[in-house]
ChimeraX commands (.cxc) that place a marker at each C-alpha (Angstrom):
marker #1 position -0.45,-0.14,-0.20 radius 0.5
marker #1 position 1.07,3.44,-0.90 radius 0.5
marker #1 position 0.66,5.99,1.85 radius 0.5
marker #1 position -0.82,9.41,1.23 radius 0.5
marker #1 position 0.86,12.52,2.34 radius 0.5
marker #1 position -1.54,13.06,5.45 radius 0.5
marker #1 position -1.36,9.06,6.17 radius 0.5
marker #1 position 2.24,8.78,6.62 radius 0.5
marker #1 position 2.22,10.31,10.10 radius 0.5
marker #1 position -0.07,7.79,11.30 radius 0.5
marker #1 position 2.16,5.05,9.98 radius 0.5
marker #1 position 5.51,6.46,11.47 radius 0.5
marker #1 position 4.36,7.35,14.67 radius 0.5
marker #1 position 2.06,4.62,15.28 radius 0.5
marker #1 position 3.20,2.01,13.10 radius 0.5
marker #1 position 1.19,-1.49,13.28 radius 0.5
marker #1 position 2.23,-5.25,13.16 radius 0.5
marker #1 position 0.36,-5.44,9.94 radius 0.5
marker #1 position 3.25,-3.26,7.87 radius 0.5
marker #1 position 6.55,-5.13,7.32 radius 0.5
marker #1 position 8.20,-3.07,5.05 radius 0.5
marker #1 position 8.53,1.03,5.02 radius 0.5
marker #1 position 10.04,2.38,2.21 radius 0.5
marker #1 position 11.11,5.74,2.53 radius 0.5
marker #1 position 12.08,7.93,-1.45 radius 0.5
marker #1 position 11.90,10.95,-2.66 radius 0.5
marker #1 position 14.18,14.04,-3.69 radius 0.5
marker #1 position 15.02,15.25,-0.27 radius 0.5
marker #1 position 16.78,12.12,1.19 radius 0.5
marker #1 position 16.80,14.24,3.88 radius 0.5
marker #1 position 13.13,14.21,5.28 radius 0.5
marker #1 position 13.47,9.98,4.12 radius 0.5
marker #1 position 16.08,9.59,6.85 radius 0.5
marker #1 position 13.98,11.63,9.40 radius 0.5
marker #1 position 10.47,9.49,8.76 radius 0.5
marker #1 position 12.65,6.81,9.15 radius 0.5
marker #1 position 14.42,7.64,12.73 radius 0.5
marker #1 position 10.86,8.55,13.54 radius 0.5
marker #1 position 9.71,5.25,12.81 radius 0.5
marker #1 position 12.23,3.61,14.92 radius 0.5
marker #1 position 11.44,5.86,18.50 radius 0.5
marker #1 position 7.52,5.23,17.98 radius 0.5
marker #1 position 8.74,1.38,17.42 radius 0.5
marker #1 position 11.02,1.39,20.52 radius 0.5
marker #1 position 12.87,-0.55,18.26 radius 0.5
marker #1 position 16.90,-1.59,17.98 radius 0.5
marker #1 position 18.24,-0.37,14.67 radius 0.5
marker #1 position 19.08,-3.09,12.94 radius 0.5
marker #1 position 21.54,-2.64,9.35 radius 0.5
marker #1 position 21.47,-5.00,7.01 radius 0.5
marker #1 position 23.72,-3.99,3.87 radius 0.5
marker #1 position 22.23,-3.42,0.86 radius 0.5
marker #1 position 24.74,-5.58,-1.45 radius 0.5
marker #1 position 24.09,-8.48,0.57 radius 0.5
marker #1 position 20.90,-8.82,0.01 radius 0.5
marker #1 position 21.71,-8.12,-3.36 radius 0.5
marker #1 position 24.19,-11.51,-3.55 radius 0.5
marker #1 position 21.77,-13.47,-1.39 radius 0.5
marker #1 position 17.89,-12.34,-1.16 radius 0.5
marker #1 position 16.68,-14.54,0.98 radius 0.5
marker #1 position 19.30,-12.64,3.78 radius 0.5
marker #1 position 16.54,-10.00,4.35 radius 0.5
marker #1 position 13.40,-12.41,4.91 radius 0.5
marker #1 position 15.12,-14.51,7.19 radius 0.5
marker #1 position 16.45,-11.32,9.81 radius 0.5
marker #1 position 13.14,-9.91,9.13 radius 0.5
marker #1 position 11.87,-13.56,10.72 radius 0.5
marker #1 position 14.50,-13.93,13.48 radius 0.5
marker #1 position 14.31,-12.79,16.99 radius 0.5
marker #1 position 16.63,-10.46,18.67 radius 0.5
marker #1 position 19.02,-11.88,20.51 radius 0.5
marker #1 position 18.99,-10.27,23.55 radius 0.5
marker #1 position 14.89,-9.43,23.31 radius 0.5
marker #1 position 13.02,-6.61,22.12 radius 0.5
marker #1 position 12.10,-4.95,19.08 radius 0.5
marker #1 position 14.28,-4.34,16.33 radius 0.5
marker #1 position 13.94,-2.70,12.66 radius 0.5
marker #1 position 15.80,-4.10,9.86 radius 0.5
marker #1 position 17.76,-1.11,8.39 radius 0.5
marker #1 position 19.04,-0.51,4.38 radius 0.5
marker #1 position 20.09,2.26,3.41 radius 0.5
marker #1 position 20.87,3.43,0.72 radius 0.5
marker #1 position 18.28,1.43,-1.01 radius 0.5
marker #1 position 18.18,0.94,-4.64 radius 0.5
marker #1 position 17.01,-1.70,-7.43 radius 0.5
marker #1 position 19.46,-4.31,-5.74 radius 0.5
marker #1 position 17.28,-5.26,-3.20 radius 0.5
marker #1 position 14.12,-5.84,-5.13 radius 0.5
marker #1 position 14.19,-9.27,-5.29 radius 0.5
marker #1 position 14.74,-9.61,-1.27 radius 0.5
marker #1 position 11.79,-7.63,-0.84 radius 0.5
marker #1 position 9.49,-9.75,-3.02 radius 0.5
marker #1 position 11.02,-12.71,-0.27 radius 0.5
marker #1 position 9.94,-10.69,2.45 radius 0.5
marker #1 position 6.72,-9.98,1.01 radius 0.5
marker #1 position 6.14,-13.77,0.20 radius 0.5
marker #1 position 7.47,-14.64,3.54 radius 0.5
marker #1 position 4.75,-16.10,6.21 radius 0.5
marker #1 position 5.19,-13.89,8.77 radius 0.5
marker #1 position 7.92,-11.64,9.86 radius 0.5
marker #1 position 9.45,-10.77,13.58 radius 0.5
marker #1 position 10.47,-7.51,12.51 radius 0.5
marker #1 position 10.09,-5.05,10.46 radius 0.5
marker #1 position 12.41,-3.39,7.38 radius 0.5
marker #1 position 12.65,0.49,6.20 radius 0.5
marker #1 position 14.76,0.93,3.35 radius 0.5
marker #1 position 15.81,4.99,2.71 radius 0.5
marker link #1:1,2 radius 0.2
marker link #1:2,3 radius 0.2
marker link #1:3,4 radius 0.2
marker link #1:4,5 radius 0.2
marker link #1:5,6 radius 0.2
marker link #1:6,7 radius 0.2
marker link #1:7,8 radius 0.2
marker link #1:8,9 radius 0.2
marker link #1:9,10 radius 0.2
marker link #1:10,11 radius 0.2
marker link #1:11,12 radius 0.2
marker link #1:12,13 radius 0.2
marker link #1:13,14 radius 0.2
marker link #1:14,15 radius 0.2
marker link #1:15,16 radius 0.2
marker link #1:16,17 radius 0.2
marker link #1:17,18 radius 0.2
marker link #1:18,19 radius 0.2
marker link #1:19,20 radius 0.2
marker link #1:20,21 radius 0.2
marker link #1:21,22 radius 0.2
marker link #1:22,23 radius 0.2
marker link #1:23,24 radius 0.2
marker link #1:24,25 radius 0.2
marker link #1:25,26 radius 0.2
marker link #1:26,27 radius 0.2
marker link #1:27,28 radius 0.2
marker link #1:28,29 radius 0.2
marker link #1:29,30 radius 0.2
marker link #1:30,31 radius 0.2
marker link #1:31,32 radius 0.2
marker link #1:32,33 radius 0.2
marker link #1:33,34 radius 0.2
marker link #1:34,35 radius 0.2
marker link #1:35,36 radius 0.2
marker link #1:36,37 radius 0.2
marker link #1:37,38 radius 0.2
marker link #1:38,39 radius 0.2
marker link #1:39,40 radius 0.2
marker link #1:40,41 radius 0.2
marker link #1:41,42 radius 0.2
marker link #1:42,43 radius 0.2
marker link #1:43,44 radius 0.2
marker link #1:44,45 radius 0.2
marker link #1:45,46 radius 0.2
marker link #1:46,47 radius 0.2
marker link #1:47,48 radius 0.2
marker link #1:48,49 radius 0.2
marker link #1:49,50 radius 0.2
marker link #1:50,51 radius 0.2
marker link #1:51,52 radius 0.2
marker link #1:52,53 radius 0.2
marker link #1:53,54 radius 0.2
marker link #1:54,55 radius 0.2
marker link #1:55,56 radius 0.2
marker link #1:56,57 radius 0.2
marker link #1:57,58 radius 0.2
marker link #1:58,59 radius 0.2
marker link #1:59,60 radius 0.2
marker link #1:60,61 radius 0.2
marker link #1:61,62 radius 0.2
marker link #1:62,63 radius 0.2
marker link #1:63,64 radius 0.2
marker link #1:64,65 radius 0.2
marker link #1:65,66 radius 0.2
marker link #1:66,67 radius 0.2
marker link #1:67,68 radius 0.2
marker link #1:68,69 radius 0.2
marker link #1:69,70 radius 0.2
marker link #1:70,71 radius 0.2
marker link #1:71,72 radius 0.2
marker link #1:72,73 radius 0.2
marker link #1:73,74 radius 0.2
marker link #1:74,75 radius 0.2
marker link #1:75,76 radius 0.2
marker link #1:76,77 radius 0.2
marker link #1:77,78 radius 0.2
marker link #1:78,79 radius 0.2
marker link #1:79,80 radius 0.2
marker link #1:80,81 radius 0.2
marker link #1:81,82 radius 0.2
marker link #1:82,83 radius 0.2
marker link #1:83,84 radius 0.2
marker link #1:84,85 radius 0.2
marker link #1:85,86 radius 0.2
marker link #1:86,87 radius 0.2
marker link #1:87,88 radius 0.2
marker link #1:88,89 radius 0.2
marker link #1:89,90 radius 0.2
marker link #1:90,91 radius 0.2
marker link #1:91,92 radius 0.2
marker link #1:92,93 radius 0.2
marker link #1:93,94 radius 0.2
marker link #1:94,95 radius 0.2
marker link #1:95,96 radius 0.2
marker link #1:96,97 radius 0.2
marker link #1:97,98 radius 0.2
marker link #1:98,99 radius 0.2
marker link #1:99,100 radius 0.2
marker link #1:100,101 radius 0.2
marker link #1:101,102 radius 0.2
marker link #1:102,103 radius 0.2
marker link #1:103,104 radius 0.2
marker link #1:104,105 radius 0.2
marker link #1:105,106 radius 0.2
marker link #1:106,107 radius 0.2
view
C-alpha cells in the first residue's frame, strides 16, 4: 500500500504490526531518513543494519533477518540504506514470507 502524505504521520508515529516493509524515498533524502528515525523511535526498537549488497547477493537474507528474533529480546527494525534496485529480489522474498518478527525500512 502506498501512503498518502496525510497518512505518513500516522504510519510513522503509530506503527502497526500489519506493515512489514516501509520505503522512504524522494528528492529530500534527509526527510526520508528523518521519517525512518521517527519510526524507529515510535517502535522503541533497535536498528539492525543490513547491507544492500548482501541482499543483492543473497535475496533470502532480508526475509531471514526479518523473521529472526532479537538475540537479547526487545524489538528491532531492519534498516537498509542506501537502498536501490539491488534490493528488489530481497523485498519480494520478504513479502512472500509467511510472517516476520521485525519490519524492514529502506531509505
